[in-house]
N, C-alpha and C positions, 0 to 999 in steps of 0.2 A: 199229762194234764194235772193229775193229782199232785205230782212232785212240784210243778210250777205253782199250784195253789198253796201248797205248804210253805214254799219259799216266800211267796207273797205275804202270807199271814205272818211268818216269822219276821219279815222286814217291817211290816206295819207295827208289830208289837214292839220292835226295837225303836221305831220312830216315836210311838206313843210314850215309851219309857223315857226317852230323851226330852220330849216336849213337856212332860210332867216336871222335869228339873227346871224348866223355865216358867213354872207357876201355872201351867195349863192343867186342868183336871183331866182325869182319864176320859170322861165324857166329852170334854172340850176338845181333846186331842182327836177322839174318834170323829166328832162332828167336822173338824177341820179337814181330816183326811178324806172323809166322805165327800165334802164339797170340792176338794181337789180333783176327785174323780168324776163328779157329776155336779155341775153348776151352770146356771143358777138353779137352786132347789128350794122348795118350800120346807117349812119346819116338819110337816108331816112326812115328806119324802126323805128328809135327813134322818128322822126318827126311824123310819122303816128300814132304810139301808144300813144304818149304823148299829141298830139294836138299842139305842137310847130310848127310855120310856117317854111316851108322849107327854106325860105329866111333868117331865124335867126338861124337855128339849128347848123350850123357849127361854127358860132362865139360863141354860147353857149358851144359847146363841146370843142372848143379851150380854152375858159376860164376855164373850168373844168380841162383840161389837165394841164394848167399853175398852177392851185391850187393843183395838185397832186391827184385829186379825181377820174379821169378816165385816162385810157391809151388806145392808139390806136395800133392796130396790123394789119399787112398785108397791102395790097394795091390793088386797082382795084377789088372790092371796099374795102376801109378802114373800119375796124370794131372797135368797142369800147367795153372796159370792165371796170367795176367800181371797186373801193375798196370794199371789203366786209364791211358789216355793222359794225362789230367789229373793223375793221381796220380804218374805217372812224371816229369812236368815238375816237380812240387812236390818229389819225392824228389831229383832231380838238382840242383834249385835249392838245397835245404838242404845237400847234400853240397858243392856249389861254395862256398856261403857259409862253411861250417865250415872248408874248406881255406884260403880266402882269409883268414879271421880268424886261423887258425893261422900262416899264412905272414907276415901282417902283424906279429903278435906276435914271431915269430922274427927278422924283418928289423929291427924296431925296436930289438932288443937289440944289433944290430951297430953298430959305429962306422964310418961311411962319410963320404967327402968328397963332398958334394952337387955341388960345382963340377966334379967329374970326369964328371958325367953330364948336362952341359948341352947336349949335341949327340948326336943319335941318328939313324942311317940307318933308314929305313922301307922294307922290301922288299915289293913287290907291292901291287896295287890294293886287295885286301881289307884288308890291314893299314893302308893309308892311311885308309880309311873308318873302321875301328875306332879309329884314333888321333884322327881328327877328332871322332868322337862323344865320346871320352873327354875331349878338351880342352874341348868345348862344355859337357859335363856339369859340369865342374869350374870353369867360368868364373863369376866373381863379379860383375863390373861391366860389361864390354864385350866384344863379339865382332864382329870385322871379317872378312868372308868374301868372297873373289873366287873364283868357280867357275862351271862349266857346270851345266846343268840336272840332269844325271844325279847329280852329286855333291851338289847342294843337296837333291834329292829323297831322297837316302840319309841325310841328317841332319835332315830336316824335324821329326821328333819331338823331337830334342834342341834344335833352335832354338825350337820352340814352348814347350817346358818352360823353356828359358832365359828367354824373355820373361815367362813366368808368374812366374819368380823375381825379376823386375825387372832382368834383364840387358839392356843397350842393344845392339840388333843393327843392324849396317850391312852391307848386302849389295850386291855388284856382280856382274853377269853380262852376257855377250854374248847369252845365250839367252833365249828366251821361257820364262817360268816359270809353273807351275801355281799356286804360292802365293808370297806376298811376306811378308817379315818386317821389322819396324822400318822403317828407311829403305832402300828398295830402288831401285837404279839398274840399268836393263837396256836393252840395245839391241833386245830382243825378236826376235832372229834365231833361225831354226830350227837346232837343234843339228846336224841332218844336213847342212845347208849349211856350217856351220863346220867339220865334220869333214873336208870335202873339201879344205880349205886349211890347217887348223891342227891341232895336237895339243892336247888339253885339258890345262890346268894348274890347280892349286889353290893359293890362299894363304889361310891362316886364322891370325888373330892374336887371342889372348884376353888381356884385361886389360892389353894393351900390354906383356906379359911373355913370352908363350909363342907360338911360331910353328910351324905345320905348312905346308910348301909343297913343290911338286914336280910330277912328272908324274902325270896322272890317266888315263893309258891303262889300260884294263881288262885287264891281263895280270899274270902273276907276275913279269915282268921289270921292271915300272915301278919307279922309284926316287923317293923323296921324303925329307924330313928333318923331324924334330921337334927344336926347340931352345929354350933359354932364353937364348941368346946375345943380348945387347942390341943389338949392331951389326946382326945379321941381322934382328932384329925391326924395327929402324928402317927398314932397306931394304925389308922386306915392307910396312910401313905406307905408306912413300912410293910404292911401286908401286901400291897400291890408290888412294891419293890422286891419282896421275897418271891412272889409268884413269878415275876419276870426273870429274876436271877435263876431260879430253879428251871424255868423254861429254857433259858440259855444253856444250862448244863445238859439238859435232857435232849434238846433239839440241835445242839452243836453250833450256837451262834454267840457272839460277844454281846452280853446284855448291857454293858457299860453305857453306850450312847443313849439307850432308851432310859436307863435308870437315872442318868444325869438330868434328864428332863424333869424328873420327879423330886430329886434331892433339892433341899433348900439352898445348898451351895453347889451348883452344877459344875464348878471348876474343880471340885475334889473328885479324884478317881476312886471308884468303888474298890478296886484292888488295894489301894493304899489304906482305905478305911478298914478293910478286912484284915490287912497285915498288921496295922497298928493295934487293932482290937486283940490280937494274939500275943502282944508283948506283955 
């Protein structure tokens, strides 16, 4: 019973944290969750069950009403009912979409120099995953990804949808993977074993134009970059090519068919390039 209560408290805390990202206050989030479990309820009941001070509860409920998240019914005493969980998600989704459309329209009216934004520092692991998802979602032709299992699992849905759109996916990993996409090369090592000797890193290249790469340590202090700089993209692609080539040598397979997917001129044989470089 204590374990179930701890899990419930942990889940509620996660929900409250997420709701605060949608402009609900901590108390507003607590009041909404309280109403989900017990409604209709009076302000006094919500205050007692949620721990929100009675002096603050009515301003909190008024704010939720103005946001369209709760509604009041009756009088003496007034009671409150919440949007259902599914309706709340739809409500927030519409708000988010409307704001994005408004922001897009406003920004489109500005005159900006796109070249000034071709390099961006990404702070923290969560933002790395968000940026990776964004890049894969916007990919039109090709995606090359070198990553460990945890990061690949975090973008599985985006990779799957990219393949459905006809995007060519090439994947390299040192880890054993639960799923494979496109052409996948892996050493099938356990991530726990790798973590004992290496720090995880990620390289993602989309359409041979955009690169996300850097530390994939799951902390707020990890650092990576997003860039459209062509020189850095070439370096990133060459790094993936080298990893796949070495994997071919170590695991005993021909890497050329996979490497040709990454080369800018896939008609060129890797063996010929290597032999020419030695002349």
